[in-house]
N, C-alpha and C positions, 0 to 999 in steps of 0.2 A: 505493499499500501504505499500511495507518496501522498505526502499531506497538502490538502487541500488548499488553493488561490487564496482561500479566504480566512488562510490561520492565522494573518496575521505571522509573528515570531518563530509560527510554528513549521514555516517553508524552510527555513534556516535546517538545510541539511546536509548531515555527519559525513566525510569523507569515508571512512568506515561503513557505513550504509553499504556504500553503492562501490563496494569493492566482490565484484562478479567478476572476474576476469586473471585477473592479477595472482599470483603465486604467494603463498602466507608471505615469505620472506621482501618481497618488494613491495618498496616506498612509490606509490603511483606519482608524486608528485617531484617523486626525485628526478624525471627525468627516463625515454623510453633507454635498455638496457642495449650495451654496445652490442654483443653479440646478436645482431637481427636475422642475422645467416643460419640461426641455428634455428630451424624448424620447430625444436618443443618451447622456444620463449618467443612462437608468436601471437600465445593467446594474453602473456604478457605486456607486448606491444600493444596491439589489440585496449586490452585493457588498462592502460597509462592514457591514451586518445581518447577513450569513452570516457575514461571518470575526470578527468578536464574540462570534457563538452558537457558533460552531465552536471558539473557546481557550476560552468556558465548557464544551462540553462533553465537551472534553477533561477539563478541572478535574475533576467530577463522574466523568469515567470513572477518574482518578486515586484518589477516592475509595472510588470502588464497583469497583475492580479484584478479577476476576475473576467478576460478578457477569453477570446479564441485562440488571441497565441499561446496567452498562461495552459490551455485546452490543448493545443497542438504538442508543445515540447512536452507537455507531463504525459501526453501518454506515448509519443516517440518513444521518452524513457522508460516507459512501463515494460514497451513493445521491445526495443534491447535489451533490459535487464533481464527479460525472461525470457526470450534465446538462447542469453549467454547464462545464464542459471541453468538449463536445459540442456544445457553442452553446443547449443545450437552459434559457431559464429561465422554464420555467413551473413546477419546482418552487419555488425560491427566491422565484418571485414569488409565489406563493402564502403564505408567511413573511412577505415584505415586504408583504401588503396585513392581515397578521395583526397586523403590527404598528404599521400605520395606524388599526387600528379599536381597538387597545389605547389608544393614543396620543388619540385623536378618536373617545370611543364615538359612536354612530348612538344614537337613542332604542330602546328596547328594541320588541321587534317583540309583536305580538296573541297573549298565549297563554290558553287555555283553563283552565289551572290557574294562581295569581297566589303558590302558597308560595314558602318564603323557597328563595332561590337559583336560579328559575324551571327550565325545562325539561318536557320532556310538551312540546313548541309545539303543534299544527293542526299545521304545516308536514313533522314527520316521519310518514311513513307507515306505514302499522298492520304489524307485523311479520307478523302472522299475519290469514288472512280469520277473523276468529273478536270474538266482545263482548269489548269493554277497560272494566275497572274497575280503582279507586282501592279501598286499604285504607289506614289509617293505624295506626303505630306506634309504641311510645313515643318520646321527642322527640318529634311529630309528622311523624316520617317520612311521606309519602307515596310507596305503591308500586305499582303499577301490573301488572296481571297480565293475561292473554289467561283466557279460560275457554269452553270446548261442553261442557254437562251434559247432550246431548241422549241420548246412549246411557249406558245400566247396569250396573251394573259395577265394581269398585275403581276408584277414583279412580287417575290417573297425572297426575304433577308434575313439570316442566323445569325443571331452571336451567343457564341459560347460563355460559361461562367466564366470564374476569374477564383486556381486554386494553385498548387503546385503543379498539377498536371493538366492544364487543361488545352483546348484546341476545339477545331472543326470538327475532331472525331466525335464528338459529345453532340452535335446533334445528326449525325449520320441520317437515322432512319428517315427523321421528316427530310432532311436533302435527298433522299433515294427517294422517296415515296411521291416527291410533289415535283417531282424533274420532269416528268412527261406529261403535267399535266400543267405550268406555269411557268418563267424564268423564274431559277433558284438562285442564291449567291450565299455563299458564309464564309466570314473575315475572320482571320486568324487576327485577333488582338494586338496589338505590339507587348512584344516580350515574348510570344506564345507562338507555336506550331511554327509555321514557313515564313511566318514575318521577322522583321528585324529585333534582335537581343541588347539591347547595348544594356552599360554597366547602370544609369543611372536616369531620369527623367521621366519615370512615372509616377502619374498622377490623378485622381477624377477627371480634370480638363482633358489630358493626353486621350485619354480613351475615348472622350464626348466628341471631341473635335478629330479623330481616326474617324469614326463610327461619321461622324459628316462630311468630310472629305471624301468617304466610301459612297455614303447617299450620293451626293452632288458628282463627283467626276464619274461615278462607276456607272452606280445604275442611275441615275438622271432624268427621275420619273417618281412619283409617289408609288413606294412600299410600302407592302404589311413587311410587320417586325415583329421578331416573334426575338427576346433575349430572357438567357438565363442566370438565376439567381443574381449576382453582384454585377453581371452584365445587363440587368434591368436598371440599374439606377445609372449607369451611362447612358442609356438610350432614355431616357428620365431628361439625363440633363442636357442630353444632343437636340430633344427635342423639343425643350421649356427653352432654352436658350436661345435658339435660331429659328425654333419651327422650322426643324428639318422635314422633306420631304416624305412624312409616312399617312400615309392611308387610314391605317390601323396598329395597333400594337398588344400584345398579346406575351407577359411575365409569368415566367414557368419558376417557381418557387424564389420568388421575387426578396430580395434584402431589405433592408429600409423599416421593417414594421415588426419590430420585435420589441420585446422588452429592455433586452441589451442593449446599453449607451455605448458605443465606440469609445477607448481611451480619448482622453483629450491628444490632441495636437503634438504636446511635449511629450508625452507617451513614448507614441508614436515616432516621435523624433530619436529619443533614447532607447527604445526597441530596439530602431534600424541600426541604429551607430553601432550599436556590440553586439547584432547580428553581420554586420557586413565586417566584422575582425579577420582580420588573414587568418586561413586554416580554419577558425568557427563559422564562417560564413560556407565556405563549403563542406563541412565536415553537420551542420546542422541540416543542409538542403538536403542532404545526400543519407540525414536519418529519417526524413521527410516522403522523399523521393526512390526509399529504395522498395525491391516487390512489394515484403513484406508491408510497409508502411501504407503502400497504394493501396493491398489490396483492403486491408482495414479499413480507412479511411472510404475510398471506394465501394466497398461491404456494405460500411452503412448505410450510402446513398439507396440500398436495394432492400425490397421487403424478402425477396429469391436472393440468389447467388448470382453476383453479377457475372458476366459474360467475359470470360476470359481476352477475346479482343476487345475488348475495351479498358482491359488491368493492359495488355500488351504494348495496347497503343499510347498509354500515357506515361510507361515507365518510356516507349522510347523517346517521349517529346519531351521529359525531362531529365533527356542524357544526351542532351544537344550541350554545343560549344551557350555559353552565356544563360543557360536556363537559370539556372536559380534565381538572377538580378530581380526578376518580374514578381515573383515569388514571394520572393525575402522582404519586398515592399508589402505585398497583400498581407505577409503576418505580423507584421508592426499596425498594420488595421489601419495605413494610410489610405487607402484605394476606400474605405466607405468613406460615407459624407452625413458627420453628425445633422441630425435632425432632417431626413431624408425624405419623412411624410411631409412636410411643409417648406423645406427648398426644393422639392425636386416634382415627387409625384401631383402635389396636390395644385399644381400650375397646368396640368396635363385636362383640361375643360375642354376641348377644341375636336377630338378623337376617342373613338370606341377604344377601349380596354375593356382587356383577358386578363384578370389573374387567376394561372393555375394550382393551387396549395392546396397541398393537405395533410403531408409530416414534410419536417427537414431535420435532419440530427445536427445540424449545426446552426440552425435558427429557428425563432417562434414567428407566427402572424399572428400575434393577439392584439394590432392593431389594425390589423385589416379587414375584419367586419364592420367595425365602425366607417370608417372611412371607406367603405366601399357606399355602405348607407347614404352618406353624405353626399356621396358624387354621382347622378344619375347615370353617366357617360361610364360609368364604370361597373363591374362583373366581377364575382369567383364562382368559380369551379375548383371540388376539391379531387374528382377521380380518384378515389381513395378504395385501397390502402395506395397509394405510395411516399416515395422517400426523396421527393425531387428527383427523378429524373424518369417521369413519364411515359416520355417518349419511347425509353426502351425498354420500361415493362408493361407498360398498358398504353403500347401504340395505336392500337386499332381506336380503342377510347378516345383518346387523344388526339387522331386524326380526325374523329365523329365530332370532337368538340369546337376544333379549330373550323373545320367546314362551317359546321351554323354557325358560329361567329360571326366570322366572314359573309355567308349568304343576309344574315340580318345588320350588320355594317354595310351592305351594297358591294360587297368585294367580288 
């Protein structure tokens, strides 16, 4: 058991509590053994790195008390300690290997795109079987997107969520279904998928501008927009700021309606500074983006067992050059908009909006019903049971709900 983030002083964790990989005669703070070539000391090296990581992680938990970041770090540490205590060092070896890469970086692999920050390597498979292209937004950011324009009708634009390993693969079932019926687009947001992955610059405003640019330069006409989770806030910001060309909006498990309030900007900045400390930065991300961790977090977003294909793609996209930069900003809670209901959603009064929200392991929708009751252009469907990804587990019901909504909205 790990102390709760609300325990205050009880959060101070003793080093002895986490001596999970080291031999009894090894001091975890004395540095790694010098005879690292000896296979017998491999767990010791891993243990030393891991204990430093755990101590730093719990320090961040203190600063981000009660936030999603604290939950992520605590769960990641729990997963790692559990696997280590069980004699399974696969997860801790991933952290060790990432630390080795940071200390001794290898030459960059060939990439189709050589813009600032890398990303978009040929080694990452395509999220959907459709043509992929790029568009450049202000600041020189390269945005990748998929498009199938073979059918006629009002365009459909799909926007994925934000987490440790998001991409257009999250909306693949919707893309595949509607591509034969209407033009369909899916945008890889900055820092994810095949889009550019710079080391810095990720803000809610950047993501809103990316969507505005995409709608204006690529789609070029009013579209039906579907956005997932935190992507809903970015969509609302883009629409409310410049009345982007959107005919209707569907929000799947939207953030911003929860009782949980994001940490203050000051806490977010402090957390991000810690998260981006050399070695700790890559090690923390590898903790979150390990196969075991991805399986755990994505597994919580499914009522049943998650499809292996979504797990595999999440792992692949989270192991591209520069993959950690945007997720670490997300983990520091700096991509959420405090007061999103008043600042973002309440401004969406000129178009029909549907929120599909049943349950979600990471957010709640406690304020959603009251908000919908006060805004006649809004409606809500649950499509229960789902845990945030109904387009994967309840695709027929999701399609029926979308079709009915668009028919009523005049789509």
